[in-house]
C-alpha positions in Angstrom: 6.0 14.2 12.0 4.3 12.9 9.4 1.3 12.1 12.2 1.5 16.1 13.0 0.8 17.1 9.6 -2.4 14.6 8.8 -3.7 16.1 12.2 -3.4 19.7 11.1 -5.1 18.9 8.2 -1.8 19.7 6.2 -1.6 16.1 4.7 -4.5 13.5 3.5 -5.2 10.7 6.0 -3.6 7.7 4.6 -0.5 9.3 4.2 1.3 7.8 7.5 0.6 4.5 5.5 2.5 5.8 2.4 5.0 7.3 3.9 5.7 4.4 6.4 5.8 1.9 3.7 8.5 3.8 2.1 10.7 4.4 4.4 10.5 0.2 5.4 11.8 0.3 1.5 14.6 2.7 2.0 15.9 1.4 5.5 16.2 -2.2 3.5 18.3 -0.6 1.2 20.6 1.0 3.7 23.5 0.1 5.1 26.1 1.7 7.9 30.1 1.5 6.4 32.5 0.9 8.0 33.1 4.7 8.8 29.7 4.2 10.8 28.2 6.5 7.7 24.5 5.1 6.1 25.1 3.5 2.6 21.9 3.3 0.4 22.1 0.7 -2.3 20.7 0.6 -5.3 19.8 3.9 -5.8 19.3 5.9 -8.9 21.8 7.9 -10.5 19.7 10.6 -11.0 18.9 11.1 -7.3 20.5 14.2 -5.1 21.1 13.1 -2.0 21.5 15.7 0.5 21.5 18.3 -2.0 17.6 19.3 -1.9 16.8 22.9 -0.1 15.7 21.0 3.4 19.3 19.7 3.2 20.7 23.4 2.6 18.4 24.6 5.5 20.2 21.9 8.2 24.0 23.0 7.0 
Protein backbone atom coordinates (compact mmCIF):
# COMPACT_ATOMS: atom_id res chain seq x y z
CA UNK A 1 0.00 0.00 0.00
CA UNK A 2 2.79 2.44 0.84
CA UNK A 3 4.59 1.70 -2.41
CA UNK A 4 1.41 2.38 -4.35
CA UNK A 5 1.03 5.73 -2.61
CA UNK A 6 4.61 6.67 -3.56
CA UNK A 7 4.11 5.55 -7.18
CA UNK A 8 0.96 7.64 -7.44
CA UNK A 9 2.72 10.69 -5.99
CA UNK A 10 0.59 10.83 -2.86
CA UNK A 11 3.49 10.05 -0.51
CA UNK A 12 7.07 11.38 -0.58
CA UNK A 13 9.77 9.00 -1.88
CA UNK A 14 11.46 8.39 1.52
CA UNK A 15 8.16 7.34 3.12
CA UNK A 16 8.53 3.55 2.60
CA UNK A 17 11.78 3.45 4.59
CA UNK A 18 10.18 5.41 7.43
CA UNK A 19 7.08 3.20 7.39
CA UNK A 20 9.22 0.03 7.40
CA UNK A 21 11.18 1.32 10.40
CA UNK A 22 7.96 2.09 12.28
CA UNK A 23 6.48 -1.34 11.51
CA UNK A 24 9.68 -3.09 12.61
CA UNK A 25 9.61 -1.18 15.91
CA UNK A 26 5.98 -2.08 16.49
CA UNK A 27 6.58 -5.76 15.71
CA UNK A 28 9.34 -5.84 18.34
CA UNK A 29 6.74 -4.81 20.93
CA UNK A 30 3.98 -7.17 19.76
CA UNK A 31 3.45 -10.57 21.34
CA UNK A 32 0.75 -13.14 20.60
CA UNK A 33 -1.33 -13.88 23.69
CA UNK A 34 -2.68 -17.25 24.76
CA UNK A 35 -5.97 -16.25 23.10
CA UNK A 36 -4.17 -15.86 19.76
CA UNK A 37 -4.63 -12.09 19.70
CA UNK A 38 -1.75 -9.62 19.46
CA UNK A 39 -0.72 -7.75 22.60
CA UNK A 40 1.32 -4.58 22.18
CA UNK A 41 3.66 -3.98 25.10
CA UNK A 42 5.09 -0.65 26.23
CA UNK A 43 2.38 1.51 24.66
CA UNK A 44 1.37 4.93 25.97
CA UNK A 45 -1.94 5.06 27.80
CA UNK A 46 -3.21 7.86 25.56
CA UNK A 47 -2.96 5.82 22.35
CA UNK A 48 -6.42 4.69 21.23
CA UNK A 49 -5.60 1.46 19.42
CA UNK A 50 -8.47 0.47 17.16
CA UNK A 51 -10.55 3.57 17.86
CA UNK A 52 -9.53 5.59 14.80
CA UNK A 53 -11.64 6.41 11.80
CA UNK A 54 -10.03 3.56 9.84
CA UNK A 55 -10.91 1.01 12.51
CA UNK A 56 -14.51 2.15 12.52
CA UNK A 57 -14.73 1.81 8.74
CA UNK A 58 -13.42 -1.78 8.93
CA UNK A 59 -16.02 -2.93 11.47
